[in-house]
N, C-alpha and C positions, 0 to 999 in steps of 0.2 A: 461550359460558359461561365462569362466573367461574373463575380456576382459583384451587382450595382450598391453594396455598403460599405461605405468608406472606412470603417473599423474594421473593413477584411482583413488590409496587411498590422491591425494589431495584432486579432486572431493569428494569424499566422507567427508573428513572435510568439505569443503567449502558447504557441505549442511546442515551437524552436526551445523556449525555456523547459516544460516538461519533460523533454529527450532529455536537456541538458542534467534537469535531475536525476531521469535513470541512467544514466551513463557513471553517472559519480558517485549515487546514494548509497550503493555496497561498497561503493571505497568511505565515505563520508564518514568523518570522526563524529561521532554522537556528541562528541564538544555544541557541535553545528548546528543539532536540530531546533534549536531555535529559528534559523532563519530558515527552514521551512514550513514552521505555522503559518496561515492564512491568516492576513492582516488587511481587513477592509476589502478582502476578495470581490473582485466581481461578484453580480448575482449569477445565476442560473444561468443559459441559455433559456429564448424564452420558449414557452413549449408550443410543440407543433399545434397545426389547424387539422380539424375535421378532417377524416374519421377517426386521428388518434386522441387518447384519453392524456389529460394530464396527469402530472404524477403528481399524486396526492403527498401528504405532509410525512406520510411514514416511513416515502421510498426511503433505504439505505444507503442506497453509490447513488443516486440520483444525475441520469443522462450519461454522456460518455464521464467512463471512467478512465485511472490517472492513465493504465496500460492500452488503454485504447486510443489518449493523444500517444503512447510512444507512439504505437504502430502505424498511424494517422501516416509521422512523420517518417520513420523507417521506411516504410513500404508503401505508404503511397496507394497510389493508382492499385495495389493487389491485393487492399481491403475489400472484399467479397460486397455487392449492394442486397439487399433486401431485395427478395424476390417479388415482383411486382408490386410492390409497395410504393406509393406514391410519394412524391419528393414534398415536405415542409417546406423548405427553402431553396433555392438554385446552389447547386455546389461553388466553393471554394477557386478558384483558380488557382493552378500550379504551375510557377514560372520553370519547374524541376520537370526532365522526360520523366516522363515513367519509366519502372524498371520491369524488365523483360520475367514471365514465370521462372521460378524456383533461382531469380538473381538479385541479389542487396544494390539498393538504388545506388546510382554513382555517386550523390555525395551523403555516400553514408558515413558516420561521423569516424574516427580512426579508435575513440572510446570503445565502440561497439563491436569495430571492427578485429578490437586484438582484448587478450584476456582483462579482465575485471574484478578488482580485488573484491572482499567482501570484510573487512576488517570490522570489525565490532558483532562481524557473525560468527561465536565458535563452530568448528566443526566443517567450515567452510575454508576451503585453500586453493589456491588461485594456483589453475592448471593449465597449460596451451591447448589454445582450441585449433582446431582444423576441419574446416567443413569437408562434412565428405557428400558427394553427390547423389541425392536424393534416389533409394532404389525401387522397385519393381515390387509391388508386396510377395513376399512369397509366399504362396498355393500350397508348399508345403506343411506352412504354422499355421495353428488353428487360432483363429482369430475371436480373444474373450471379449463375449459381451458387457460391455462396461456398466451393465444396468438403466441405461436410458434411454427411450429411443430417437429412431432419426434419423440413424451414422448414415443412414443410404438418403437423406435427401439432401438437394442442390447444394444447399447453402452451409450445410455442415462439411460437404467431400469439398467444397471452395476453401471452406477455413482449415481444413485439412492440408490441401495442397500451399498453402499459405507459410502453414507451420514448417511444414517440410520446405518449403523455398529458403534459400540462404539466409536471407535476415529472418526470415520469420522462425526458423529456427534457431539462434545465436541468440533471439530475445527470449524461446522454450528455454533452452538450457541455461545460462544466465539465470533465468525464472525458478529453476530448478535447484541451482547453485543457492539463491537467494533461499532456496525453502528451508535447508536443512537443519538450523536451527530450531524450525518451528514445526515442521510438519510430524514430527513424531507424536508432538503434543495433539496436535489438529487431528490425528489420525483416533488417539485412543478415546479423544473426546465423541468424534462418528461414532465411534464404536460403542461406549458407554451408552450414547442416547438414542443408539438404532439408527442413524442416520447412514443415507447410502458413502461409501467411501468416495468417489469422487468428486464428491466435495472439495475435496484436500487440494482439489484444481482453483478451486472459484478463485482462491486470491492470485494466482497469475490472469484468471481473467479481469480483475478489479485493480492488481499493481503490482504486477512479476515480484510481488512477495517484497515490496520493498517497503520497509517499516514506516522510513520518513516520506513517502509518495502522498501530493497534494494534489489534486485536480484542478483545472480551470476553477469547476463551481466551487470546491471546498472540503470535498471529500478527503478525508484523512485518514493513511493508514492503510495495515495489508487489507483489510475489510472495506475500506473504502465508506465507512459511516460519516455522514451529513450532519451539523449538530443538534439538528433537530431530529435524528431517529437515537440519538445517545443512550438515552430511558431504559430502562432504569437501573441498566448494570451501568453503564462508565458516565463518568466526569468529566469536568474542563471549569480548569482555575486561571487564576494567572503566572500560577506555580505548575499548571500539568495538566495534560491531555493525553486520555483516559486512551483514546482511536490510537496514538501511537503506542499503545503495548499492546507487541502480538497476542499475551494468552490469553488477560481480561477481553479483549477486542474479538478472541476466538469464541470466549464463553458468549458473549455479546450476539455476535452473528449465529451462533448452532443456535441461541435460544429463538431467534430472528427467524432463521427460516424454520424450525419446532414449530413458530406459530404459523407461518403462510404455512404448511405443508396441511396441518391441524385446519385449516380454516379454505383450501383447494382444493386436498384433498388427490393431487396429481404436482406431482417434481418438477416438470417444464413448467405450469402454471405459476408453483409455487416462487419458481426463483426468478420467474421476469419479472414476480411482484416485488424482490427482493432489491430488484431494480428502478420499477418503478412504480414501485407502494403498494400495497396491497388492498387499497382502497381503488386506487384506479385498475387496479386487475379485477376488480371484483366489480366493477361499474360495467366492465367490455365483456365479462362473463353474462351480468345479468341482462344485457343485449342481446348477444347471443348465446344464448342456452343450448346445453349439448354440443358444443364448439371444442376441439384440443387447441393445444398453443399452437400446433403447424397452420391449422385452418387459420387463425388470429394476423400470424406471421404474414402466409402467404397473401390474404388479403389484406394487407393495410390497415387491420384495427389496432394494431402496436405502434407504438414508436421506434422507428427505428432502430435508435441503439438497445430496446427492451424484444425486438425480434433476431436480432441477432446476439445477444446474449445467451441462449441456451444451446446454438448452432455452436459457436465458439466453445462456450465451456465440454462439449459433446467432443470437438474436434481435439481439444487437448488434453482430456482424458481418453480418449482413443489412440494416439497417438503414444503419449506415455504407457499404457497400459500395456498396447501392441505395440511395443518399439520394436522388437524383434521382428515380427508380422511386416512393418514398412520399411523394414532396411537400415532401421536410424541409430547403431551403434552408440552412436554418439549421445544419442537423449536417454538411452538405455543405463547406460554408463552415468549420467549428469541424475537420472533420478534413482540408481541403485546408490549414491553416496550416501542415503539415510540406512543402508541396510547393517544389522548389527547397533544402530545407534538408541540408544533406552532413553525414554523421555527420562527430562530433568526433575531432579524436586528440588524446592526451595525451601528455604526455613526465610520467616519473617520476621521483623522487629520494628517496635513501633517509635519514632522519633519525635519530638515536640522541640518544635522551634527547626535555623535554619541551618541546616549543617551542607557545606560544599561534600559534592564528589570525593576532592580531593581530603578533608577531615575524614571522609566515610572509610577511605583507602585507607590512609595511615593508621585507622584503629584496629581494621580488622587485618590487614596484611596481606587486601588483594588487592591486583593491580586496576589502576583508576577505569582504564578502557571497562573491565568486567564491572563495575558497578554503576557505569553507563548503558550496557548491554541490556545489564537484566532490567533496571529503569528508566527505558525510553522512554515514560509517560512523563519526566522529569526534563525539560525544555528546557528552565533556566540551569540546567548543572547545578541544582542543590534542593533538598526538602522546602516545602514548604513552611514558611514563618508564620507563626502566630499559629498554626493548628498541630494536628498530630495527623501522623501518615504514616503508612506500613512498608518497609523499605523492603524490598526483596532481595536474599543474599542468596550462593548457593550454600545446598545441605551440609548443615557442622559448621555454619560458621555464625550462628545464631547468640549461642552460649556466652554468656558474659559481655557480650555488644551491644547492650542498651545501656548497661551501667558504663559501662565505658565511653559511650557517645554521650552522657549527660555529662560527664567533666571534662568536655571538650567546649568553647566557650562558643556558645549557642544562642545565636540571632534570635532573640524573639519577636522583633519585626524589621521590615525592611521598606524600603523607598527606588520604585525604579527610579534614577537621575538620565537628566537629558544632558550629556556633556554642550558646555558651549566655551565660546570664545577664549581664551586664556584659561582653561581648566588645567588642574592637574590632577595626577593621582594622590601626590601630598597634599593639596590644598582640599581636595573632596572628604580627602582621610579626617585631613585636621578639623574641617566645618563641621562635620558631622560627628568628632569624637571616637574614633577610630584608628587604626593602622594602616596603611598603603595592605600591609601581607594579609593582612582581613579582606583588603578591596582584594586582590589578586586574589585568592582562593577562592571567592564566590564567583568572579566573571571570569575566572579561566586563564587570566592573561598573568603579566611577567611585570615587574618595576619598571624593566626600559621602555614599555611600550608605547607606541602615540595614539592619542586619542585624535580621533576625530569629530569633526560639529556633531551634534546631532545625534553621537551613539547611546546606547542606553546602558546604564547600570546600574546592575545592582546596588543597594547600599544596604549593608546590614546594622542592626541598631539593636543593639547589647544593654537590656534594662537590669 
């Protein structure tokens, strides 16, 4: 049925924009992080009508996740619908023909059909991927229990079919490749906090492990935190956004999941609450005492996104943990990329004032890409002006670094300058009493760069 909403076309364009980001984020140089930071993002989709609860302010990922937007575009009609749950709005019409079971859509972009580089993700290598036909489950291999009930539920089984299809498998394999630098740390923290290990796959549900992922509603990073759910562990300023830091956001997500479980004493409800908010979930549980997640999902007491959230995680966890059982050797290979990979250890140094990634690289002798990768929250490609910031470095690089950095030309303040007609790097640098080299270092450009009207430049102020 066609959507009578005149903004439907715009919504579809936004979906395609999200897909393009997924296709290229793994290869995206981190110097372009600022381009993915939401500015004046559109408000989240309106909440569904009763009987669905409104999302509460403590919802972490809120509604459609970045990963779900990618799946909607790449897999389209193959995404399972919630069983017997009433629809909150008419479905948006699609001009493309739906894909058949187990096949990629005809308009599958070239970039997802071919290997995707994971530049900036240490430990991830680009390898040729040739999808294998999904095999029948091997009854001779024992199927491991992933620890979350509901594997035989119809909706979970539909997601298993989807992720074992060609397009779904490509998304899952690339997500596992993206996870290599971060999953060892996540597993370590889950074990340290006594949480189930299937939670290591939750960032696949949220973001496909794309560190720069931003959803339509503004949820950001691999754990898809909304701004109103960042406290107490995450911060955001004009210089940095901790949601983009895979390590800091992991600590925050684990804290939130622990709080949810302590509140509901049920992992399925705790997970759904991560999506819709503990407040909203508490209201549903209070209105339907003694009912479990599956009852609430089947009878339409949860929003569609929240009702699909747990089955999707369960399907992904089952496929990865039982890849051999499912005959998915290519998924098994991707999952095993973290074998033998130790959890990285880091040193931290305090910076006071603005230092560019290039300056830090020059002082430490590290590649600039390594500085970027370890400090992804710094979307301006420099440490903040006018404040102390803890910079992450590889283990063994802290000794003497703080003193060396203090000897650099440190900007104690900065402004954001908007390029106007007739501006040049020379004219801007002369106006603010700095050198063209200073301007280029901070903004990651060279002296021959052409400035476009409206471009934002960081102008360091030295005192």
